N, C-alpha and C positions, 0 to 999 in steps of 0.2 A: 723233031721229036723233042729235043731238049727244052725248046720253048714251051711245047705243049705241057710236058711234066711241070716246068717251072711255072706255068700259069696255073696248073691244077692245084699245084702245092700253095701257091699264093691263095688261091681262091679257098683251099681248105682252111688256111690259117685265118683268112679274113671271116670265114663262117664260123670258126671257132670262137674267134675274137668277139664277134657279134654275138654269138650266144652266150659267152661269159659276160659281156656287157650287159646283155638283157637279164641275165640271172642276177647281176649284182644290182641293177636298177630295180628290179622287182624286189629283191630282197630289202632294199633301202626304203622303197615304197610301202613294203609290208611293215617294216619296223617304224616307219614314220606313222603309219596309220595305227599301229599298235600304240605308239605313244600318244598319239591323239586321243585314242580310246580311253587310254589310261589318264590322260588329262582331262577328258571330259568327264570322267568317273570321279577324279579327284577334286574337280571344280565343283560338280554336283554336291559331293560329299562336304566340301569346305563350305558352299552356299548354305546347305542344310544347317550345318553347324553354326554358321553366322545368323542364319534365321532364328534358330533354336535359342542362341544366346541373346539376339536381340529381344525376342519375346520374353525370355526370362528377366532381362534387365528392365524392359519396360513393365513387366508384372510387378517386380521389385519396386519401381519407381511409383507405380500406382498404389501398392501397399503402403509405401512410405509417405505418399501423400494422403491417402486415407487414414493412416496412423495420425498425421500431423492435423489433419481436418478433426479428428476425433478429440485430440488433445486441446485444439483451439476451441472445440465447441464445449468441451467439459470446463475450460477456463471461463467461458463466456457464461455458462450455466451458473458457475459459482458466483461470478461477479454480478449476474442478474439477481442471484438469491441474496447476495450481501446488499445490494441496491434495495430490494424490496424490503428487507429487514431493516435496514436504515431508514426509508421512507416510513415504515410502520412505527418505528420507535420515535421518529421525529413527530409524527402526526399525535401518537400518543402523549408524548411529553408536552407538545403545545396545547393540546386539549386540557391535560392535568394542570398545567401552570393556568391557562386561560380561567379554567373553573376557580381555582385559588384567587386569581385576581378579581373576578366578578364577584365572589363571596365577600371580599374585604374591602375593595375599592368602589367608591360611590361617584367620584368624579369622572365625567367623560374624557377629558383630555389625559388624565392618569391612565385610565383604561386603555385608551388608544395607544398612549406612549408605551406602557408595559407590553402591551400586545405585539407592537412593531418590534420592540427590543427582543421579545422571545422569538418572534418569527424571524428575524434576521439572524440571530444566533442559530436556530435550527438550520436555516439555509446554509449558512456558512459550514456547518458540520456535514450536511448532505453534499456540498460541492466538494468538499475535502475528501469525502469517502469515496465519491465517484471518480475524482482524479487518481486517487491511490489505486482503485480497481482497474482503471483503464491502463495505468503504468503497469499494472502486473501482467496484463494481457499483452500490451503492445508498448514497448518503451519509446517508440518514435512518434507516439500520438502528440498532435500539437494541441493545446488547451488555451490558444490565446482568446479565442471567444468566450469559452466557458469562465476563464480568470477574470473577466469584466464583472461577473456576478459578484466577486469578492468586493469590488468597488461599490456596487450596489448595495450589498449587505452592510458595508462600513456606513454608507449615506444613511441607509434606513435605521442604523442603530444610533447616528447622530440626531436623526428628526426623532427618534423615539424618546432619546434622553431629554431633546428640547421640550418636547410636549410635557413629559413628567415634569420637568423644572417649571414650565408655564403653569401647569395644573397645579403644582405645589403653591406657587407664588400667589395665584388667583384665589384659592380656596384652602388656606391652611387650616380652617376650622375642622375641615372634613377629615384631615390627618388627625387633629387632636380629639375628635369625636369617635374615632374608629375603636372598636373593641380591643383589638391587639394592642393598639397604642396605650389606651387607658391602662390595660393590664400592665404593660410595660413601666408605666408610669407609677403605678401602685408598687410594682416590685423595686423601682429605684427609690422611692419615698420611704419603703420598709427598709432598704439596704441603708440609707441615709440614717434612720433612727438607729438601727443597729450599731452602726459605724460611731455616730455620737454617744451612744451608751458605751461601747467598747472604749472609746477615747476618754471618757469620764472615769471608767474603771481603771485604766492605764495611769491616769492623772493622780487618782487617790491612792493607787498602789506605789507610784513614786513618793508621794507624799509620805506614806507609811514608812517606806524604806529610809527616806531621809531622817525621819524621826529616830527610827530605831539606831541609825548611824551616829546621831548626835548624842543619843543616851549612852551608847558604846564608849563614846569619847568622854562623856562626863565621869563614866565609872572608871574608865582607865586613868584619868588624871589623878583623882584622890588615891588611887592604889600606889601610883608612882611617887607620890608625895610622901605617902606613909613610909614606904620602904626607903626612901631618901633619908627621912628623919631618924628611922631606926638604924640604918646602917652608920649614920654620923654619929 
């Protein structure tokens, strides 16, 4: 009998222990499931926040790129406008100078030389304007190939000067018979005449001044002599 009661009590205790263990395991499982659910919700919310932040950052970057592209485009437009104005001014200046050269110069070598000199000077100006404009847009731009045109302009300038010198040497009469040269020569001759007249007037004035000084000296000497005699 005692063994039966003992066995029954042990069985009851084992049953209660088993039920308690099952309840605790169920409780743990439920807590773990709740934590998993909360973690999943949190991860979803966090992922959504990350996506939203990434989208906003990407939009900001796109707007920044668009703004920078717009700024670069405005700079290029300004640079292109400066280039167009520079080319227009260069062409207008070249044509104006060329018209004056053709009006006054008759020798072919001198016309060619002066035209080359004018063209090289305007080319030098346009290259410099283009380089400064590109430096304003992009400071890292390399102008090695473009700077070679400087040497071409300098060589063209020397060629133009040589042609003008050869034309002046071969045909000096063309210079002397030019209308502007004749007018300049007349002005020089008139100035020489005026200078000679002015020099003669200055000389005559100096002579008169010397004569007046001599007269004053002659007048002063008798007065001093008379006073000396009177006082003695």
